[in-house]
N, C-alpha and C positions, 0 to 999 in steps of 0.2 A: 654496153651496159646490160643489155638483155642477156647476153651470153654469160656474164658474171653472175647475174641473178639465177639463171638456170643451173650454173655450176654449183653455186652455194646450195640451192634447193636439192640438187642431186646428192651432194655430199651429206646434207642433213638427213634426208630420207634414208640413205644407206646407213648412217650412223645409228639412227633410232631403230631401224630394222634389225641391226646387229644386236642392240640392247634387248629388244623384244624377243629375238630368237634365243638369246642367252638365258632368259628367264623361264623358258619352257623346257620341260624334260624331253629328252630324245625319245622318239617313238619306239625304238628298239631296246630301250632299257628303262627300268623303273626309276622313280625320283630318288629312291634310296641309293640305288647303284650309281646314279649320276653324281649324287652328293659325295660318295666315297671316291669316285673316279676323279672328280675335279678337286676335292679337298679344299674348299674355299676357306679363307681366313675370316673368322668372326671377330669383330672389334667392338669393345665396350669402353665407353668413357663416362666417368661419373665425377660429380662434385659432392662434397660432404660438409656438413656443419653440425656441431653438437657440443656436448659437454666433455670436458677432459679433467682428469685428476692425476697429478704427479706426486710421487713420494720418493725421495732419495735421502737416506740417512747419511750419505757421504756429504751432503750439502746442509741438510736440516732435518730434525726429527719430526717436523710438522708436515702434514699433507697440504698440497696446493691445488686449488680447484679453479676452473675457468672454462673458457670456450676455445674451440679449435676448428680449423678448416682443413680439408684434404682434397687432393686431386688424384684420381686413380685411373688406370687403364688396364685392360685385359685383352689379350689376343690369343685366340684358340683355333684349332683345326683338328680334323681327323688325322690320327697317327697313320704313318705309311704302312704299318704292319698290323697283325692280328685281325685281318679281314674287316677292318673298319670298326672294330669293337673297342677302340681305345682313342682317347683324346689327349692332345698335349696342349699346354697353354703357358704363356709368359705373362706375368703380371707385374705392375709397378704402382707404387703409392707413395706420395709425399705428404706429410702432415706438419702443420704449424699450429702452435697453441700458445696462449698467454694465460697464466694462472696467478692466483693470489693466495696468501696464507689465510688462516681463519680470521685474523684481525684486520686483514686487508692493508697491512703495512709493508709488505714485501712481495715482490713479483718473481715468478720463475717462468722463463720462456723455454719452449721446447721445439725441436725440429727433428723429425725422424723420416727415414726412407726405408721402404720394404720392397725388395726385388726378389722374384722367384720364377722358377721354371718347374712345371709339374707334368706328370703323366698319370692318367686315370683310366680304369676299365669302365667301359660304357656298353652294357649288354643289350640295350634296346628291348626290354621286356614287354612293354605295352605302348600303345599309341598315345595314351593319355599320361602315363607315368614315366618318369625318367630317373635313373639312378646312376651315380658314378662312385667309384672308390679307388683311391690311388695314393700317390706320394708327391712330395714337392721338395726341391732343393732351393733354399733361399738364404738371404742375408738381411738382417734387420740392424740398422745402424742409425746413429744420431747423437744428440747432445741435449742435456738439460742445463740451463744457465740461470744461476741465482744472482740477480742483479746487485744485491746488497752485500754479497760475500766477496771480500778482496783476497782471501788466502786460497781457498779451494772453490772457485766460482762455478766450475763446470763438472758435470758427470758425463763422461764419454760412454757411449753405448755401441758395442760391436758384437753381433751374435749370429754367425752363419750356422745353418743347421738343416735338419731333415724334419719335414712335417707329414703327418697323416691327414689326408683330405677325403671328404665325402660330400655328396650333394644329393638332393632329391627335388623333383619338380613335378607339378601337376598342371596340365593344359586343359582349357575349356573355352567356351564362347559365351559372351554376353551379346545377344543379338548376332550381328555379323562380325563383331570385334573379337579376334583371338587373344586370349590372355593366358599367361602362365605364371604360377606362383612357385618360387624356388627358395631353397635354403642351402647355403654353402657353409661348410665348417672346415676349419683348418686347425690342427692341434700340433704345435711344435713339440717334438718328442725327444730329439737328440741333437745337441748343439755344443759349441764351444763359445764362451763369452769372456769378455774383458772385465776385470774388477780389480782395482788397486787395493792395497792394504788400508786398514782403517786409519785415517789421518795422514796418509801418504800423499804428498803433493806430486804433481806432474813434473816439477823440476827435479825432484829426487829420482823419478823414473828416468828422466833425461840424463842424469848423472850416472846411471848404471844400476840402480836398485830395481831390478826387474823380476825378482823372485815372487812367485805366487800371483801373477797377473792374469794368467789364462786358466780357465776352469772348464770342466766338462759339465754340460747342462743336461738335465733330464727332468721328468715331472716333479721330482722331489725338491730341486733347488732352482728350477727355471720353469715354473708352471705358467702356461699360456694357452689362450684359445682365441680364435677369430671366427665370428659368426656373422653371416650376411643374409638377411631375409629380404626377398626382392619380389616385386610384381613387375611383370613385363607386358606391355601393351603393344601388340604387333600391328604395324601399318605397312603392309607389303614386305619389302626387304628390310625395313627399318623398324625399330621398336623404341618405345619410351620406357625408361627404367625408374621405378620408385621403390625405395626400400629403407631399411634400418640396419645399421652396422654396429656391432658390439665387438670391442677388442680389449683383451687383457694380456699384459706382459709383465713378468716379474723375474728378477735375478737376485739370488742370495748367496753371498760368499764373503769371507774375511770379516764377518760381523757387520756387513753392509747390506742393506736391503733397498732395492730399487724397483718401483712398480709404475706402470702406466695403464690407466683405464680410460677408455673412450667409448662414448655412445653417441651415434650420429645419424641424422637423416640423410638419405642419399637420393640424388636425382641424376639421370644420365640418358645417354642414347646408345643404341646398338646399331651397327652397320654390317 
């Protein structure tokens, strides 16, 4: 029994010693050099709740407003090239919302998914200020479902494209607590998106009427913006995230207009 306890104690001490050693910078290299050498993956997980507004003239000329929730994740690391002055990141977000028309007599439910991979230039200009500028390849997809419409009840959304991304952050301390305030913006700039003809049913598309379904999107017919303002409270290797997320998406083609607006409070953790 005593031997087992000593063995467990020895393994535990060795384990925590390894963890402690991993948190310290090597004497022969700076913390920045070690960060670039190891290239750790930074993970962020957030939950959102807020206001949502849908409008799809394929389903109804009226706007629908309500509330929605979202779960999101972002995984980033230093890029292998450019001397550590570039970051790459993969992000994913799923959103569910339930909305009502102005008279509250009909409901429109929505579900969307946003997936993307991006690369950004990170120059390390100042110890307090942080800037990035880059691009993102992503796909935005989902559906809007009008529960009282039996003929064309669904607006399908599919829009892969390229985004321009930028961010800025400022770090400071309140007492001994490190805090950083950041603002991340993504502007979809070039895409292709799906849009049927006005009044065209999906059954007609199934039968072979597929003319004019795919369109090239740009700022003129697919205006969009995604902005996330966030405060990060650091507790060692982990951090608590509090923020506000604003998203706007729109697509206009074949005399059909579809738009999604969301404004949400966010809370999450960083590892």
